[in-house]
C-alpha positions in Angstrom: 15.4 8.0 -18.8 16.8 5.8 -21.5 20.3 6.9 -22.2 22.0 7.4 -25.6 24.3 4.5 -25.2 21.4 2.1 -24.7 19.6 3.6 -27.7 22.7 3.3 -29.8 23.1 -0.3 -28.9 19.4 -1.0 -29.5 19.6 0.5 -33.0 22.9 -1.2 -33.9 21.0 -4.1 -35.3 17.8 -2.3 -36.3 16.5 -1.4 -39.8 16.6 2.3 -38.7 20.3 2.1 -37.7 21.5 4.6 -40.4 18.7 7.0 -39.7 19.3 6.9 -36.0 23.0 7.4 -36.4 22.3 10.5 -38.5 20.5 12.2 -35.6 23.5 12.9 -33.4 22.5 16.3 -32.2 18.8 15.4 -31.7 19.2 12.0 -29.9 18.9 13.3 -26.4 15.9 15.5 -27.1 14.2 12.6 -28.9 14.7 10.3 -26.0 13.4 12.9 -23.5 10.3 13.4 -25.7 9.8 9.6 -26.2 10.2 9.0 -22.4 7.4 11.4 -21.7 5.2 9.8 -24.4 5.8 6.3 -23.0 5.3 7.5 -19.4 1.9 8.8 -20.4 0.9 5.3 -21.5 1.8 3.5 -18.3 1.1 3.9 -14.6 2.9 6.8 -12.8 4.7 4.2 -10.7 6.1 2.4 -13.8 9.8 1.8 -14.0 11.0 3.4 -17.2 14.3 1.6 -16.8 12.6 -1.7 -17.4 14.0 -3.2 -20.6 10.7 -3.4 -22.4 10.0 0.3 -21.7 13.5 1.3 -22.7 12.8 -0.5 -26.1 9.5 1.3 -26.3 11.2 4.6 -25.7 13.7 3.9 -28.5 10.9 3.0 -30.9 9.0 6.1 -29.9 12.1 8.3 -30.4 12.7 7.1 -34.0 8.9 7.4 -34.7 9.0 11.0 -33.4 12.1 11.8 -35.4 10.4 10.6 -38.6 7.1 12.3 -37.9 7.9 15.4 -35.9 7.1 17.9 -38.6 3.6 16.5 -39.1 3.0 16.2 -35.4 4.1 19.8 -34.9 1.7 20.9 -37.6 -1.2 19.2 -35.9 -1.8 16.5 -38.5 -0.5 13.1 -39.2 -0.5 11.4 -42.6 -2.7 8.3 -42.5 -2.4 7.3 -46.1 -0.9 8.4 -49.4 -1.7 7.7 -53.0 1.0 7.9 -55.6 -1.2 7.6 -58.7 -3.5 10.4 -57.7 -0.9 12.3 -55.7 -3.3 12.6 -52.8 -2.7 12.4 -49.1 -5.1 11.8 -46.3 -4.4 13.5 -43.0 -5.9 13.1 -39.6 -6.0 15.8 -37.0 -4.0 15.3 -33.8 -5.8 15.8 -30.6 -5.7 14.6 -27.0 -7.7 11.5 -27.9 -5.4 10.7 -30.8 -2.1 10.0 -29.1 0.6 9.1 -31.6 2.5 6.2 -30.2 4.7 4.1 -32.5 3.1 0.7 -33.2 6.3 -1.1 -32.1 6.5 1.1 -29.0 2.9 0.2 -28.2 3.8 -3.5 -28.5 6.6 -3.2 -25.9 4.3 -1.1 -23.7 1.6 -3.8 -23.9 4.1 -6.6 -23.0 5.3 -4.5 -20.1 1.7 -4.0 -18.8 0.9 -7.7 -19.2 4.0 -8.6 -17.2 3.3 -6.1 -14.5 -0.5 -6.6 -14.1 -0.3 -10.2 -12.9 -2.2 -10.5 -9.6 -3.7 -7.1 -9.9 -7.4 -6.3 -9.8 -8.9 -3.6 -11.9 -12.0 -1.9 -10.6 -14.3 -0.1 -13.0 -17.1 2.0 -11.8 
């Protein structure tokens, strides 16, 4: 699992630095949850200590911190309108996995690096 020291260093020069630093008591739980989310996106044999996956875990942790209430309620805000004060929500289900876009980018890079020379068989 990505440790708090790695995450603190990762967020040191990140736009979400202040937000992350304000999550002192929640950091460990967020990293555990984010590790599970990222692990579900890669092979079971994936090395979660790989630098790309550690970055993905950090991005997923901050995404979870910012969106946990909506995720726990079973909906995720997909768009908002200030003029009409309306909000569109999408239901969360097993097919709608909420992975942070930046986390997904790191996961995709990891998969590309680690799929060289492999063969995918689709039946």
